[in-house]
Steps between C-alpha positions, in 0.01 A plus 500: 500500500441185704336213318123482529502133604739572789285780635188288459654219703600745772142625503374143538730450798383823663141386465582165660678674788190708558289185486722339761462797733123499456480126567705553816262777608199277450660218698599734782156660509332164547760398757420817695131404497546139604776556755380844620839659430470877478864556408469270199193695392691827534780361282244439225401865524861613482564284194213666313718803428755281323228324300365837388847620403565185297172551318603851396844381387359213294236724342767754403732237353222332305371827359852596393552169319167541322585853391857438388463161331142498370480120539250289310339156532617293800735767637216750501272251675768430761548867585125551515472198730776638724313828542181317595671248730686785668168664586354174629800441725480849648133449578579167664747685720223740600273207584773340712515826696123481547542151648780624726280782628230248588765289673584788732131547575460128572805496727322747726192279531434164671623212286231336289493124490351490151763571233530172315483615139716816511833307487362281221398807303838659555690190389298468181520872428879502538520194274296680233734799508813285479358288217390806303847654523664165418274473197612847392868406531458171314244619248282209613136547406397168658643605836320832468176315430544303823489833685164581343354171619610571860296819519173319567657315791608828659148635455358192670737543795402866530135397514584241767672768711199729462260223604719407797527859618127566464425189707755611759349848527155351550628278783733752660405868453821607675697341215346727235793749462759223464278300268453805276880545489542139385235544234699795365817289511325235289373764260849645450650155440230431242585827325870406499402176330306702242815699418695174462233393255551825310872422471425149376266643236774739389741206468257311280462807281877540485561138402201428278371841401160401642286713727346276769380771734165449667554124462320485167468150361621632164812714503547791262809441285744779429431662163 
């Protein structure tokens, strides 16, 4: 039988590969919005099948390791974290597809001048995902905490996009469909950031055994 630690490391690498594909999908989805590139958006949709397949493979491998090795303590927390992170990554992939679908809709409409905060949101959201995965690899709770603090900034940018689009719709009724698309883009980016926050919270639990979900000022230590 192969050694547990070897299989666990391979599982870690599979999760990081999935994370890389999801990050690429997010980046491409935003590119398709900003540059009005339908083919890039369609590539995001094609990549979703691979993301879904990777999720199933990682779930199966993790469940098998749990069943065969009955790990305890930190190993158990790591496998539990992998299951949760795997789910978050798959949902991020779905959200990237949502953005790509809006990109195709926007490409068929007149270009809107107002789109200042979407690239900012995307850049910060991608950074949160990369930092959360880096924190997982390094077991760095401080890096994971930095992801949590970025969430409020993403929320503020989402609100700025909403305000900008509402003002635009009031000035230019013909811009309403495109403005609504951009509001949905902002909403999906904000949800991607939320999933990055979930990953960061899982990392903190993995490293410290502390549950910091819901951003409580007092974490709940592991019994």
